[in-house]
Structures are given as structure tokens and as C-alpha cells.
TIPA-70327 format. One record per residue (C-alpha): x, y, z; residue in one letter. Coordinates in steps of 0.2 Angstrom, whole numbers, plus 5000, padded with zeros to 4 digits. Example, Ala and Ser with C-alpha at 12.3 -4.5 7.8 and 13.67 -1.06 7.14 Angstrom:
<rs>
506249785039a
506849955036s
</rs>
This chain:
<rs>
523552294996m
522152215008q
523152045006l
524752145012g
523752205027t
523052015032v
524751935031t
525652075042l
524252055055f
524551855055f
526551895056l
526152005071f
525051875080i
526251735076f
527651835084s
526951805100f
526751635099l
528351595106p
528251385105s
527551255096q
525851215104y
525751385112g
526951355126a
528051505134e
529651485131l
531151505146l
532951505144y
533251465162n
532451405178i
532851525194t
532351535212p
531051665206s
530651585189h
530151415190p
529451315175l
527551285175s
526451175164e
526251265147g
527951335148q
529551255140t
531351275144l
532551275127v
534351275123s
535151415116p
535151365097g
533151305099l
533951105098i
533351045113f
531651095124e
531151035142l
529351035149g
527850925154f
527350785144f
526250625143s
526550485134p
525250415123t
523950315132s
524650355149s
523650415163g
525250505170n
526350665167k
528150705168y
529550825164v
530650765149g
531850845136i
531550815118w
532450885102y
531451025099k
530951025079d
531150835074i
529750715072f
529150605078p
529550685095r
530950575104k
531050605124v
532850585128v
532750605147w
531550585160v
531650675177a
530350585186n
530250425177r
529950325192d
528850455202k
527550515189p
526350655192l
524450635188a
523950695172l
522650795179i
523850895190d
524051055180t
524851165195l
526351055196a
528051155193s
529851115192l
531051245203r
532551285212i
532251255230s
533051345245s
534551235246n
535051245229g
534351085222s
533151055207l
531451005214e
529750955207l
528250965216v
526450925213d
525051055214g
524951045233k
526651085233q
527350905239n
528950855233s
528950725220v
530650725214w
532250815218s
534150815213t
534750815231n
536150905226d
536451065236t
537651215233l
538851215248q
538651405250v
537351495261s
535551495258s
535651675254s
536651645238n
535351525231t
534851675221s
536451635210s
535951465207v
534951415189a
534451275178a
535051285159i
534751175145l
536351165135s
536351125116d
537150945118d
535450915129g
536250915145n
535250995159f
536251075170v
535951155188v
537451285190k
538051455199d
537951585186v
538651715196i
540151635206g
541551525196v
540251435186g
540251295199q
539051155193s
538051065205i
537050935196w
536850875178q
535850755169s
537150685159f
537650605176h
536050525177h
535450455161p
533950365156g
533550265140d
534450365129t
536250425126m
536650585116l
538150645108p
539650695118n
538650595134m
540050485145v
539450305150l
540350185159g
540950145179y
542050205192d
542750075201s
543450175215k
541850255219y
540750095214g
539650215202k
539050185185g
538250265172r
537050145162f
535750165152l
533850075158t
532650055144a
530750125148w
529549975153k
528450005139s
528250145126e
526950235136s
527750195153d
529450295156p
529750215173s
531250085174s
531049925163g
531849755164i
533349795151y
534949885156t
536549925145a
538149925152e
539849955151l
540949805158g
541449855177r
543049755176r
544349895173t
545749765170d
544949675156m
544649745137p
542849825139a
541149775130q
539449835131v
538049705138i
536249725138i
535649635154w
533749575160i
533449635177n
535349665178r
535749475179s
535249385163i
536449435149p
535349465134f
536649535120w
538549595120r
539649685108t
541249595111g
542749685116p
543449845112w
545049845101d
545350025101k
544350055087s
542849955087k
541949805095f
542449665088i
540949575090g
540149695079l
540649665061p
539549785051d
540349935060m
540750045046d
542050185045d
540950325049r
540150225063y
541850195069l
542350375068s
541150425081g
541550305095f
542850325108k
543350215124l
544450315138d
545150185150e
546250235165n
546550065174m
547750155188e
546050265192q
544950115190g
543850215177t
543150175161k
542150265149y
541450285131y
540650415120s
540150445104y
539850585091n
539350585072l
540150675059p
539750835054d
538650885068k
537450765063t
535950765076l
535650585084a
535350485099y
535650305104l
534150215112d
533850055121l
532050015118s
530949925130s
531249775120q
532949785123g
533649835106k
534949965104i
534550075089k
535550225083l
534650365075m
535250515066s
534450655057s
535450755044e
534050865038n
533550925055g
531650875053r
531350685054n
532350525060w
533150375050s
533950225056l
535750245057y
536250065066a
535349925077e
535849785086t
534949615087q
534549585069r
534349405070n
534349245080r
536349225082c
536249395090d
535349335105i
536549305120y
537049115123g
536049065107a
536848895105c
537448865124g
539048825130p
540448755116y
539148785102g
539248905089f
537949005078c
537849055061s
536549125054i
536849085035s
536748895040e
535548785045s
535348745057p
535948885065i
536748805079c
538148675078k
539348595091c
541148635089m
542248505084k
542648375097g
540948425106f
539148335103v
537448395109p
537248385130k
535448345126l
535148265110h
533348255109q
533248445114e
534448485102w
533648405087s
532148505091k
532948675090g
533048695108e
534948725108w
535348815122t
535848665133s
537448675122g
538648535119c
540048435128v
541648375125r
541848205118k
543548165123t
544248215140e
545748335138l
547548255141f
547948375155c
546248315163e
546748145165r
548448175174q
548448175193t
549248355195n
547848465185k
548748625189k
550048625177s
550648515160v
552148565151p
552448595134l
554048515132q
554048325130g
552348305125k
552348285107q
552048095107d
550348105101g
549348095119n
549348285123d
548148415119d
548048535103g
546948665096f
545548685082w
545348855074k
543748925071i
543849085061i
542849255059r
542049225076a
541349335089k
542449295104v
541549195120p
541349285135d
542149295152y
543849305143y
545449345152q
546949465147y
548549415147i
549849555148t
551549485147s
551949415129l
553549395119d
553549545107p
554549445095e
553149295094d
551549355102k
550549205094f
551649075099n
551849135115d
549949165120c
549648985112k
551148915124i
550349005140q
548648935136c
549348745133l
550448755148n
548848805160n
547748645162c
546248775164s
546448865149c
545148825136l
545448925122a
546549075117y
546549215103a
547649345099l
546649505093v
547449655085n
547549795095n
547049695111i
548449545113g
548149385120c
546449335126l
546249175135v
544649075142w
544648975158y
542548955160k
541348865148d
541348955131l
539849025127i
539049155114d
540049125098i
539549175083q
540349155066k
540149295054f
540449315035s
541649465037k
542649525051g
542649435068g
544349355075v
545049175074d
544949075091i
545848915095y
544948785105i
545948675116r
545548475111l
546248325115a
547448275101r
546448115095r
544948235090e
546248335077l
546548165069g
548448185075e
549748065084g
550447885077k
549347765088p
547847855081i
548447845064k
548847655066l
547247605073i
546347705059v
547447615047c
547047435054l
545147485056t
545047535037a
545947375033i
544747265043g
543147375036l
543547345017m
543747155020i
541847165028i
541147285015m
541847165001v
540947025010a
539347135012i
539247174994v
539647004988f
538246964998g
536947104993l
537347064975h
536546874976r
535246934986l
534647084974r
534846944961a
533546844970d
532446994973q
532447104958k
530647054952e
529947124970s
531247264974i
530547394960p
528747364965t
528347494975s
529147634967r
528547584948d
526847574957t
526947744964l
527847824948r
526347744938e
524947824951f
525647984949i
525847974930r
523847944928k
523648084939h
524748244936d
526548194934p
526848384933s
526648414951k
527748284959l
529448224958l
530048054962i
531748074968y
533147924967d
533647874985f
535447884981d
535048084978t
534348094996i
535648005003l
536948124997t
535848274999a
535748235019t
537448165020d
536747985023n
535448065036f
536848135048s
536348185065i
537048365060t
535748385047n
534348325058k
532948475062l
531848375072g
530848225077q
529148195073g
527848065078g
528147975061f
529947985058g
531348135059p
531548275048v
533348315040y
533948465030k
534648425014g
535648514999m
535148444981l
536548464970q
535948624962d
536248704978g
534348704983k
533848675001e
532548555005i
531748455022a
531548265020v
530348175032k
530847985034r
529447885040l
529847755052s
529347575048s
528347575064s
527347745058s
525947625052g
525847715034q
525647585020g
526047625002i
524247664997e
524047795011e
525847875007f
525047874989k
523547954994n
524448095004e
525548134988m
524048164978l
523248264991l
524648374997i
525348404979s
523548484974n
523548594991l
524448754983q
524448914995h
525749015001k
525448985020n
525548795017l
527148715017v
527448644999r
527948464995i
529248454981m
529148264979g
529448094988c
530447934986c
530147754991v
531447624991k
530747455000e
530447505017d
530947665014e
529547815012k
530147995010l
529348165008l
530348315001i
529748475006y
530348655005e
531448715018f
531048815031m
532448905039p
531748995054n
530948815058k
529448805069s
528648955078l
528748875096d
530648895094t
530449075096f
528649105105l
529249015122f
531049055123d
531449175135t
532649255124r
532149235105k
530449295108r
531049465108a
531349435089v
529449425088l
528749605089d
526949645086w
527049665067a
527749495064i
526449415077r
525049505068f
525649445051n
525849255058i
524149265064i
523449325047q
524349205038g
523749055046v
522049115045a
522349125026r
523148945025g
521548875036l
520248965025l
520948885009y
521048715019l
519148725023h
518448815009h
519548854994d
520348694991s
519748554980y
519348454995v
518848495011k
520348475024v
520148455042i
521948475050h
521548405068r
523148455075d
523448635073l
524748705084k
526348815087v
527448675083s
526548655065n
526848815061i
528448845052l
529149005046l
530149055031d
531749175029e
530449325031k
529549265046m
527949225036n
526949065043p
526648905034k
525548765040i
526448595041s
526048415045d
524448415036f
524648255027g
524548075031l
522748095027a
521147975024r
519748025012i
518048005020v
516547995011e
515048115010g
514748305014t
514248295031q
514748455044n
515048335057l
516148175057e
516548045070n
518147935072t
518847815085q
520447865084k
520748035092v
522248095087v
523048265092g
523748365107t
522948415122r
522648595125g
522348615106y
520748495104m
519148545105s
517748495118p
516848385106e
518448305098y
519248265114a
517848195124m
516648105110g
517848095093g
516748225085m
517748345073f
517148475060s
518048625052e
517548705069k
518848585078s
520148675069d
519348855074v
519548805091y
521348755089s
521648925080f
520949015095g
522148935106v
523448965095l
523049145092v
523049185112l
524649095114e
525449205101i
524849355110i
525449295126s
527049195124s
526049085137k
525848895133k
524048845135n
524548655143t
525748735157s
524848875161f
524648915180s
523949065190l
524849055207y
523748925218d
522148945208q
521348815197q
521148925182l
521648875165g
522448985152f
520748995142l
519849045157a
521149155162y
521249255146a
519249275146w
519249345163n
520349485158l
519349515143w
517849515154n
518549655165e
519149765150d
520949725153k
521249615137g
522849725134l
523649635150e
523749465140l
525049535130v
526849475132d
527849595142e
529349575130i
528449675119l
528349835130g
526949955123d
527549925104s
526049855097y
524349915091s
523049915105s
521549895092s
522449755085e
522949665100v
521049685106l
520449615091k
521449485090c
520949425108v
519149445105h
519449325090i
520349205100g
518949195114l
517549185100l
518649025093c
518848925110v
517048925116q
516348765122d
515048755108n
515548715090a
514048825084v
514548975093d
516348975084r
516549065071p
516948995052t
518749035046m
517749155033a
517149255047d
518749265057i
519649325039a
518349465037l
518649515056m
520449525055l
520349625039s
519049745043s
518049845057e
516949695059k
516549645077h
515849475084g
514749435097p
515249445116q
516349275119p
515549155131k
516649085146l
517448915140p
516948795153v
517648645147f
519548715150t
518948755169i
518348595172q
519948495164n
521348615170s
521448545187a
521648385181y
522948405168h
524048535174p
525448485164q
525648475146p
525448305137h
524948235121s
523448105118v
524448025105n
525847935116t
526947915101n
526848105100s
528248245102s
528548425101k
528648415081n
527548265080e
526648235064a
524748255060s
523448155057i
522348255046t
520548205040m
519948245022i
518048275017e
517548254999g
516448414994r
</rs>
């Protein structure tokens, strides 16, 4: 009985606690009843709630709307996103003003934000105005006594979130658009750099585009085909059923909306990193991911540049279309594909004096243009729409209309859309494993292998080549007969060397096997160019992908040094080091065969305007930890002590899960002794990553690698290059800039702005601290990799870092990036030093 009395008492008390956190619930805001702090406005079904809030780590206060009982709490709309209140202002209120508009005032009754929409009646009637929160999340100001006239509603002024039944789009007649604008960061609701908009042209099939600063395209859906966006092949049936697009070309309006089945609670959010996520809650208690955009590098707009296409299942992911070659071969070989491709053979109609039109009839002699088909693709941007087609033969009519116009570069006949054609450079093409459409690219006929003159030339050339080949084979046969004692020497010597040590750890590949795997070292399989030769992608007969480093004859590496590297690397086994699979030697050819890294090197992401968005903080922190573990192994846990001497962003490779692996630690020489400090007459490495004692005096130790690691960490945090950083007109290097921020307790300002606030402040500050400890001028002041590993995995703190004076003195003299080794390039091979234990 006593227990029942206590229970009734608490039920009585809790019945007077009207809202979570003790807030008083309101169901409307009227001129006589404003909303103050400590109160919340709720929808009739208690689905949505409006009130004052402050984001985590923010010193500001806002009025916003959120789902009432689903966690984590998602703010779906903010009234004063660009005009915050001070956090300490507890007297602010949201009220109906004397002219009938909704107004937010601070504690001194100064207007901070207003709807600026007034009721078109006399001021005496404003008492009938009320602000109501609907169960669909729409915040509406209306005349509740009259005809229910809506004065203003939040759905007409969207923020970063689209709710079910909300309508976004464009009205060309009035020049008004409704679009999403991302928060600046997770703790700052002010307008960020990303916007998601429906294309404004009402005479073209609609597509949604995410823009950077409303000027640079970042991602797009492809056109709408009356049921789905054709650039999103994974839109399943339940996903499709919820989306609608209403177009009225006569009125110049175009709007889209969505609603999930079974009245599932949901929201579509544009994050501060430019990603769209559709979240749902079937149980009404927590959120789950329903769909999202930008899941791989191919989703980024124009990843492969004009006339290139992207396929995430292939390597490299970017290729030129048939009939095109890379515009900048050197950049393309390094994985920098945004420059795109250029046409190999000029189009036939471009060579004519009359470039307006080339009739199709009478041009079947092999000299005119044709089309090459790319299947299951996302159509390029800048498409045009042809409305007038022969209903009996739409495909051929679409083709003929494109072919008869010299400006037409491609066409596609899309179900439920019709004929799309392109008159501008073809950009943002992606190949899918399913879905997509077939696109027909205009090429010169000779690029298609068609036409009698071309065939005749090919036949004659083939006959001539056959004669030459017979002569060459005969000559080589005689030459090999004379040299058969000397040719196998290097390979046999290498095989015997490996057999004496540990043959289980390394394979010797046949040269013909590697030729077949790399398609005769085809340029299309070239992954990059190092200081000691190019690197190619290959595929063995069993389907295993490999990377082949082909050492050039001018690399200066002899067979003995080559064998030393084989022995060294085959014994270095760690998950954060690139694994060597074998080697191949034939005459002057020396090849190293490594495991293949599908995501190439870290610099292809970190310093790219668009691609770096893929590197969220979790990935960056994992890369830092992985590199630290790899270096710790080289310095302390391997059978010999290895000093890398050229650790940098381009030497960190990424596997399919974005895990880091240190590369280019081979081509080494073993130094006698166990001294902590060594000297070399030949300083190798890359400026900006070399420690002062090594760059100036040739002295190196494991602390030289620690210095490089510190530079690497700070670059990963900021996405800024140490060697090309400049702060306006100040002669201040990157490391000194980072130290100044740290010294002024502004370490978080070093974080790449594209991350917004989606990072752990404690982890970032820890990494900045470690990075600055590593780049101190004196080697003795720097921590060891063992110290660093401990700091990364625990709460241990190091001392206050000293200002790196060396970098300040040298930044004025070396403002542009360059390497000490004149033969080096972006992916140059390292010269690694080994100390015997």
C-alpha cells in the first residue's frame, strides 16, 4: 500500500512536467502569448517541436524545429540561422508583431529576425493571427479567425533539410527558387558552401545539382525520367515510389517532393560536407540510413574531366572514351584526371568549310562521322532536348538529327524522356554495373575502324609488318644463339640468391607473364611515374591484380642492389606496408611486383578540391594511426632498423577500404653499425618533408622520419601542402602557421573546412599537438614513434612544442614546392636507409 502511494505521488508530480527537460508546451503563438526560453511549441500529434536551442560547442542560440522524441535530435529548420542570439541571452522571445509578422527579439527587445510578411488587414485584426506547428513540420503563420489565410510558412523558406510533403523547385516566372543550403558546420547553422537545387531550365528534363558556392558543380542526379533520376541506378522501388516531380512548362514551374510509404518518419538532409542523406525512423525512436549520395570517387562531378568516363569497378577508375587520349599525359599518369581527354582525329564535318550542317545522304563513303556506344552510363551534363521525333522510328530520327548537326557531339534515346543531344564538351560520365542508359559518342569514321580506304591501308601495313617481323625474328634467333650463355645469368643468379635465403617469401615471375598481365606495358595501364621508372597495373591469369614497378635502365640500380631490396622487402611484413609479391629480371629489365592498391595514393584525395570530401575525419585519423604503426614497425619491430627518408603524402597508398600502406621504402643499402645518427654524402628526399639536420648536413636517424611524419599529420588535418602554403603577404611557412594557431589556442582552425564540424575536437587537437612535436628543429626534442603510438592510443600528453624556426627561415627562400632530387616527380621512388641492429 505504501508503494502504491509513492507511485501515485510521482505520477501526480510528473503530470505537471509538460515536456522533456521541463519545458512548458505551447500549441500556438499569438500576439498575447509569445514563445520564450523554457517553452516549446509542439505539433498537434506531438511529432514536431519548436524552441530555443544551442548546438554542441556553440556560443550562440537559435530558434529551430526538430522531431520531438527521436534521437539523436535532428534540427530540421532554423529561423535565425544567419542571425544568432547570444547564448547568455535568456530573455529573447518569438512573437507576433503589431503588423502580423513573426518576429524574434533579443532580451533588449531589438528585432533579430522577422518573416517580413504582414497580414493585409487593419492592425486591429492582428489579434486573430497565430503561429502553428503542423504535424508535417511546417511552421505556419495564419489568420485563424477569418478564411484561414496563410501569411507565411517555413516550407517556403527551407534550410538544410527537406521533410516529406515539402516542395522544392523553381518558378521561372517570378525568378524564385526553393533549395537546400547546408549548415556551415555541425555546430554552426549559418549558410554553408553547399546548396542542392533543382535545375532552373523548365524546357529541359530536370535534375538535382549540389553546388559549391552556387557556382561550382559538386554532384548531380542526372535527368528525371518521370519515375527516377537516371544517374542514380540504386534507386529501388520503395525509394522510387516516394519521389514526385511536377513540371508545368507553360507556367515555368518545376517542383519535386517525396514521401516514404506507410507514413514513415523521415528527413532528407544536405550535410556540411555536401552529401545528401535520406534518414528514416520506422519505430519513432531512432534514425537509420535509408539512402545516401557520393559513396565513391566516381560520384564527384567531373571526376575524369571532359571526354573521360569513370568506373569505380575498374582501375584506374578514369579512362578516355574511344577516339580520345589524355589532354595532359603526365598529369593523367599520376591519377590527376580532371583535365580530361582530347579527340585524336578531327571530326569529318569539322574539316568542312561549311560547319553548320553536313547532310547524312551521300556521305556513306567512309569519310563521314559515326557513333561509338558506351553502355549503362550516367548521361553527361549540359544535355539538350529534342521534342520533335518520328514516332515510328525515334532512335534513328534522334541519330540523324544529331549527325546532321555538326555541333552535335553525342545523343541518347532515354525511356520516358526522349532524345537528348549534346553540343558542349561531354563531362561527368559514369559507367554503372546496372541501370544507366546507352550514349552514342560522335567519332571520325576512321576511329571506328570503318571505311574502305582505312581497311586497305591497314591490310597493306599488316603485310609490310609481317615481312619486317620475319626478318627481325630471324635476326634475334641468330643473336640469342650467340648469347645464350650470358642472357640467363642475371635471372639464374637472382633465383639462386633467393633460394639460399627464403624462397617461400618471394616469387620470380616470367617476363612474358608480366607482359601479358600489363598488356605489353600499355599506357592505359600506367598508374604513375616514379623517379626510378613507371608503375603499371596488371592482372595475372588467375584474376589477381598487381602493381608492376618497371625500373628504368637509367635508375642506377644494379643487380646486387636489386637483390638486396628483394631480401629486405620480402622480410618486411606489416599490414601498413605495401607487400611485395615477387620480381622479374630479364636482360636490362628489372621489375618489382607489388600488391595492387585500388585507391592509389593519399595525395590524389587530400589536395583535390572535390575528392577530399571523401576523407572524413574518421578516415583521416585512421590513416594517421596506420602510418604511425607502419613507421613503428620499420624503426623498432622489423629484423633490421629501416629509415625511410622520403615519407610523404604521395608515398602513402590506400587500399579498397582506405587503409594506409607506406610505399617506396625499398632500393636500400645496408649500413654497418648501430649508431643513432648516420651521415650520407647524397641527400635524397623531398623538400618540405626533410628534417633540418638531414637537409642541411646529411645527418639522418629515425627522428628524420619522425619529422616527415609530423609534416604528413598536419597536411592530413588541413589538406594544405607544406611546400606551397602561403599566408597572404606574410613570409610564414605552413609549420610556423600551424604552431601559431596552436600557441593561440586556435588549433581547430587548422582543420580542413570541408569537414565542417564532423570531427572529434579532442582527436584533432591531439594530432595537431603530435604533429608539432614531430617538426621541432632539434632531433632530440622530437618523440620516437613508440611515444607517438602511445599518445595516439591513450590520453598521454607530450610537452609544449617549440616553434620550428628552421621552416620560418627557409619559407622565404623556397615559396614553391620542389624536390632535392631533380629526377623526382610526384610519385618518385624513395632512397631508404637501413641500419643493422
